[in-house]
C-alpha positions as CSV (number, residue, x, y, z in Angstrom):
1,M,57.1,-71.0,-121.5
2,L,54.9,-73.6,-123.3
3,Q,52.7,-72.2,-125.2
4,I,49.0,-72.0,-127.8
5,S,47.4,-69.6,-130.1
6,V,43.5,-70.0,-129.2
7,A,43.3,-70.5,-133.1
8,Q,45.7,-73.0,-133.6
9,L,42.7,-75.0,-130.9
10,Y,40.5,-73.9,-132.7
11,D,41.7,-75.2,-135.9
12,D,43.2,-78.6,-134.8
13,N,39.5,-79.2,-133.3
14,R,37.5,-78.0,-135.7
15,D,36.6,-81.0,-136.7
16,K,36.3,-83.3,-133.9
17,L,34.7,-80.9,-131.8
18,G,32.2,-79.7,-134.1
19,F,33.3,-76.2,-133.0
20,A,32.1,-73.6,-134.8
21,W,33.2,-70.1,-133.5
22,I,30.4,-67.4,-133.1
23,G,31.9,-64.5,-131.5
24,G,34.7,-62.9,-130.3
25,K,36.9,-63.5,-133.2
26,A,39.5,-61.1,-131.7
27,G,40.2,-63.2,-130.0
28,G,42.3,-65.9,-132.0
29,A,45.6,-64.4,-131.0
30,T,45.4,-64.9,-127.7
31,K,47.7,-67.9,-126.0
32,L,47.0,-69.7,-123.5
33,W,49.6,-71.1,-121.2
34,R,50.6,-73.8,-119.2
35,D,52.6,-73.0,-116.0
36,S,52.1,-74.0,-112.3
37,T,48.6,-74.5,-113.2
38,S,47.9,-78.4,-113.7
39,V,46.2,-79.0,-117.2
40,A,42.9,-80.1,-115.2
41,A,42.4,-76.2,-114.4
42,L,42.5,-74.8,-117.8
43,V,39.0,-75.7,-118.7
44,G,36.1,-76.8,-117.2
45,H,32.6,-75.7,-116.5
46,L,30.8,-72.1,-116.0
47,N,33.3,-71.1,-112.5
48,L,33.8,-67.6,-111.0
49,I,35.4,-68.9,-108.2
50,H,38.1,-70.7,-109.4
51,P,37.7,-69.3,-113.1
52,N,38.7,-71.5,-115.6
53,R,41.7,-70.6,-118.5
54,I,38.5,-72.1,-121.0
55,Q,34.9,-71.6,-119.9
56,V,32.3,-74.5,-121.3
57,L,27.9,-73.6,-120.7
58,G,26.2,-76.3,-121.1
59,N,22.7,-76.2,-120.9
60,H,22.5,-75.8,-117.0
61,E,24.9,-72.3,-117.0
62,I,22.8,-71.7,-119.6
63,A,19.6,-72.2,-118.3
64,H,21.5,-70.7,-115.0
65,L,22.6,-67.0,-116.7
66,A,18.9,-66.6,-118.1
67,A,17.2,-67.1,-114.2
68,F,18.9,-64.2,-113.5
69,G,17.7,-60.3,-114.2
70,E,19.1,-58.3,-116.3
71,A,21.8,-56.6,-113.5
72,E,22.3,-59.4,-111.9
73,L,23.3,-60.8,-115.5
74,F,24.7,-57.9,-116.0
75,Q,27.3,-58.6,-112.4
76,T,27.6,-62.2,-113.6
77,L,29.3,-61.3,-116.6
78,G,31.3,-58.6,-115.4
79,N,33.0,-60.3,-113.4
80,L,33.6,-63.7,-116.2
81,F,35.1,-61.7,-118.4
82,A,36.8,-59.8,-116.1
83,V,39.1,-62.9,-115.1
84,H,40.2,-62.0,-118.8
85,P,39.4,-66.1,-120.5
86,V,40.9,-67.1,-123.3
87,A,37.8,-68.5,-124.7
88,I,34.3,-70.1,-124.2
89,V,32.5,-73.4,-125.1
90,V,28.5,-73.7,-124.9
91,A,27.8,-76.5,-125.3
92,D,24.9,-79.3,-125.3
93,G,23.7,-77.5,-128.6
94,A,22.5,-74.2,-126.2
95,P,21.4,-71.4,-127.8
96,A,23.7,-68.9,-126.5
97,D,22.8,-65.6,-125.3
98,V,22.7,-62.5,-127.0
99,R,24.5,-60.1,-124.4
100,M,27.2,-63.5,-124.0
101,L,28.8,-62.1,-126.7
102,K,28.4,-58.8,-127.5
103,A,30.4,-59.0,-123.7
104,A,33.1,-61.5,-125.4
105,E,33.3,-58.9,-128.8
106,A,33.9,-56.6,-125.9
107,S,36.7,-58.2,-124.6
108,G,38.3,-60.3,-127.4
109,T,36.6,-63.6,-125.7
110,A,36.2,-66.3,-128.8
111,V,33.1,-67.6,-128.3
112,F,32.9,-71.4,-129.4
113,A,29.8,-73.3,-130.0
114,T,29.0,-76.7,-130.2
115,D,26.5,-79.9,-129.5
116,L,28.5,-82.3,-127.7
117,P,28.4,-82.3,-124.5
118,G,29.6,-80.0,-122.1
119,A,31.5,-82.8,-120.2
120,Q,32.3,-84.0,-123.3
121,V,33.8,-81.6,-124.7
122,I,35.5,-80.8,-121.9
123,D,37.2,-84.5,-121.3
124,Q,38.1,-83.9,-124.8
125,L,40.5,-80.5,-124.3
126,R,42.0,-81.8,-121.4
127,R,44.1,-84.6,-123.1
128,Y,44.8,-82.0,-126.2
129,L,46.3,-79.6,-124.0
130,G,47.9,-82.0,-121.8
131,K,50.1,-83.2,-124.6
132,A,49.8,-79.6,-126.6
133,L,51.3,-78.3,-123.2
134,A,53.5,-81.0,-122.2
135,E,57.1,-80.5,-121.0
136,T,59.8,-82.3,-124.0
137,T,62.9,-83.5,-123.8
138,Q,64.7,-85.2,-126.2
139,C,67.1,-88.3,-125.5
140,H,69.7,-89.9,-127.1
141,G,68.6,-94.0,-127.3
142,V,66.9,-96.3,-129.7
143,C,62.9,-97.0,-128.4
144,M,61.4,-99.8,-128.6
145,D,57.7,-101.4,-128.3
146,V,58.4,-104.0,-127.1
147,L,55.7,-106.3,-126.6
148,G,53.8,-103.7,-125.9
149,L,56.2,-102.4,-123.3
150,G,58.2,-98.3,-124.0
151,V,61.1,-99.8,-124.2
152,L,64.4,-96.4,-124.9
153,I,68.0,-98.7,-125.5
154,T,70.6,-96.3,-123.9
155,G,74.6,-96.2,-123.9
156,D,77.3,-95.0,-125.4
157,S,78.5,-95.2,-128.7
158,G,79.4,-98.3,-130.9
159,A,77.5,-100.3,-127.2
160,G,75.2,-102.7,-130.3
161,K,71.6,-100.1,-129.2
162,S,70.5,-100.2,-133.2
163,E,72.1,-103.4,-133.2
164,L,70.0,-104.1,-130.1
165,A,67.1,-103.3,-131.6
166,L,67.0,-105.0,-135.4
167,E,67.7,-108.3,-133.4
168,L,64.1,-107.1,-131.8
169,I,62.3,-106.4,-135.2
170,S,63.5,-109.0,-136.2
171,R,61.8,-110.9,-133.5
172,G,58.7,-108.9,-133.9
173,H,58.7,-106.3,-131.9
174,G,58.1,-102.9,-133.1
175,L,60.5,-99.9,-133.9
176,V,59.4,-96.1,-132.5
177,A,62.6,-93.4,-132.8
178,D,66.2,-94.8,-133.4
179,D,69.1,-92.0,-132.2
180,V,66.9,-88.9,-131.2
181,V,62.9,-89.8,-129.0
182,D,61.7,-86.9,-128.1
183,V,60.2,-87.6,-125.0
184,S,57.1,-85.9,-123.3
185,R,55.1,-85.6,-120.5
186,I,52.0,-85.8,-120.7
187,A,50.6,-86.5,-117.7
188,V,51.3,-86.2,-114.0
189,S,53.6,-89.6,-114.2
190,T,52.9,-90.7,-118.1
191,L,55.9,-90.0,-120.7
192,E,55.6,-90.6,-123.8
193,C,58.1,-91.3,-127.0
194,R,57.6,-89.6,-129.7
195,C,60.0,-89.9,-133.4
196,P,60.8,-86.9,-134.8
197,P,59.7,-86.9,-138.5
198,V,62.7,-86.1,-140.3
199,L,64.0,-89.6,-138.4
200,K,60.6,-92.0,-138.9
201,D,60.9,-95.1,-139.8
202,F,64.9,-95.2,-140.4
203,L,67.0,-97.6,-138.1
204,E,71.0,-96.3,-138.5
205,V,72.7,-99.6,-137.7
206,R,76.4,-99.9,-138.3
207,G,77.6,-101.8,-140.9
208,L,74.7,-102.1,-143.2
209,G,73.8,-98.4,-143.5
210,V,70.6,-96.7,-142.6
211,L,67.8,-98.9,-143.2
212,N,63.7,-98.1,-144.0
213,I,61.5,-100.5,-141.6
214,R,58.8,-100.2,-142.4
215,T,59.5,-100.7,-146.2
216,I,61.8,-104.0,-145.1
217,F,59.9,-105.6,-142.2
218,G,56.0,-104.0,-143.6
219,E,53.5,-101.4,-140.7
220,T,53.7,-103.4,-137.9
221,A,57.4,-103.0,-137.6
222,V,57.1,-99.7,-136.6
223,R,54.8,-97.1,-134.1
224,P,54.0,-93.6,-133.8
225,K,54.5,-93.4,-130.6
226,M,54.9,-96.0,-127.3
227,N,54.6,-94.2,-123.4
228,L,57.9,-94.8,-122.0
229,R,58.3,-97.6,-118.7
230,L,61.7,-99.3,-119.0
231,I,65.3,-97.9,-120.1
232,V,68.1,-100.7,-120.8
233,H,71.2,-99.5,-120.4
234,L,74.2,-100.6,-122.5
235,D,77.5,-101.2,-121.0
236,R,80.9,-101.7,-123.1
237,P,82.6,-104.2,-121.2
238,G,85.2,-103.2,-118.3
239,A,84.3,-99.5,-119.1
240,N,81.7,-99.4,-116.0
241,E,81.2,-103.1,-115.3
242,S,77.3,-103.8,-114.2
243,E,76.4,-105.6,-110.9
244,R,75.3,-108.8,-111.7
245,L,72.6,-108.7,-109.3
246,P,72.5,-105.3,-108.1
247,L,71.5,-104.6,-104.1
248,H,69.5,-101.3,-105.0
249,E,66.8,-101.1,-108.6
250,Q,68.5,-98.1,-110.8
251,S,65.8,-95.6,-112.0
252,E,66.4,-91.5,-114.0
253,D,64.2,-88.8,-113.3
254,I,62.8,-87.7,-116.8
255,L,61.6,-84.2,-115.9
256,G,60.4,-85.4,-112.9
257,V,59.3,-89.0,-113.8
258,I,61.0,-92.0,-112.0
259,V,62.1,-94.7,-114.8
260,R,63.4,-97.9,-113.6
261,V,66.6,-98.1,-115.1
262,H,68.5,-102.1,-116.1
263,A,71.5,-101.7,-116.9
264,E,73.3,-104.8,-119.2
265,A,76.7,-105.4,-120.3
266,A,77.5,-105.6,-123.9
267,G,80.5,-104.7,-126.5
268,G,81.3,-103.2,-129.7
269,D,83.2,-104.3,-131.2
270,E,83.1,-106.7,-134.6
271,E,82.4,-110.3,-132.6
272,E,80.0,-109.0,-130.1
273,L,77.6,-108.1,-132.9
274,K,77.7,-111.5,-134.4
275,R,75.7,-112.2,-131.8
276,P,73.0,-110.4,-130.1
277,S,74.2,-107.7,-128.6
278,S,72.6,-108.1,-124.7
279,R,71.7,-110.5,-122.5
280,A,68.2,-108.7,-122.4
281,L,67.0,-109.6,-125.7
282,F,66.6,-113.4,-124.6
283,C,64.5,-111.5,-121.9
284,V,62.1,-111.6,-124.9
285,P,60.2,-114.0,-126.9
286,S,58.8,-114.1,-130.3
287,A,55.3,-112.6,-131.0
288,N,55.7,-115.0,-133.9
289,P,58.6,-116.9,-134.0
290,L,58.1,-118.7,-138.2
291,R,58.0,-114.2,-139.2
292,C,60.7,-113.5,-137.3
293,R,62.9,-116.3,-138.9
294,N,62.5,-115.9,-142.3
295,A,62.4,-111.4,-141.6
296,A,65.7,-112.3,-139.4
297,R,67.8,-114.2,-142.4
298,P,68.9,-111.7,-144.2
299,H,70.5,-110.0,-141.4
300,Q,72.3,-113.2,-139.7
301,R,74.0,-113.4,-142.9
302,A,74.8,-110.2,-142.7
303,F,76.0,-110.8,-139.6
304,G,77.4,-113.9,-140.3
305,F,75.6,-116.0,-138.4
306,R,74.9,-119.5,-138.9
């Protein structure tokens, strides 16, 4: 089950949201999890009908509670903590009611305070939880940034994935990850690709070894993440020959998100490596032709290009 602790949530957002932990220290070990509940329902303004896991109280909510008599306030606080929220956030720089803090201590619920507007806190926490609690899987291939489009190059070993990636990098495009790609579903229809820390900046090319792309091509040749929009699958000639004009659009389901697939024939033998690994390469114009030609010359010589 995907989950994080309240203490981790606080540490990750303390500086960005200006959090101060003002009550319920015992609630730091409480877990916030994601099951069938959407991320949008995990955090929101004070709601006792459809209670949020993180309740945010701004000036309006604090004023609403202050207008209650002693008995009504006691009943409202009882209803608030009866649903076991994982945390209470007092926003807008509003003063926290002492009676609420006592109830939070009694129930072991963490209480944070911040001067930021409640709407901004909710928006930031929703985006944070969307990534922290995102479903994640790993795919085999090379993820690239091609003209701002996240492309995952897949295929069998020796199909030419890394060679194609190197050609694209030499033409000004960016590397995200090679061999193992971490794919997370950060929104209903959005997949984000990242590189495992141990593989960051590296690309393994048959015949050349492991290349540090950041060192060879510079900072602009690598990307920390990209949203996946297209899969280019390389087939060996004669194995699964791709249709030249497919009648139906091909796609792949990754974590419940449908991604378009473009199948392309590419060889892995030595002769094939002397020319670009896939016709898909020619669909991508160079971002900076002069820079790319200069950067590509050592690799062209290594591949026997003239």
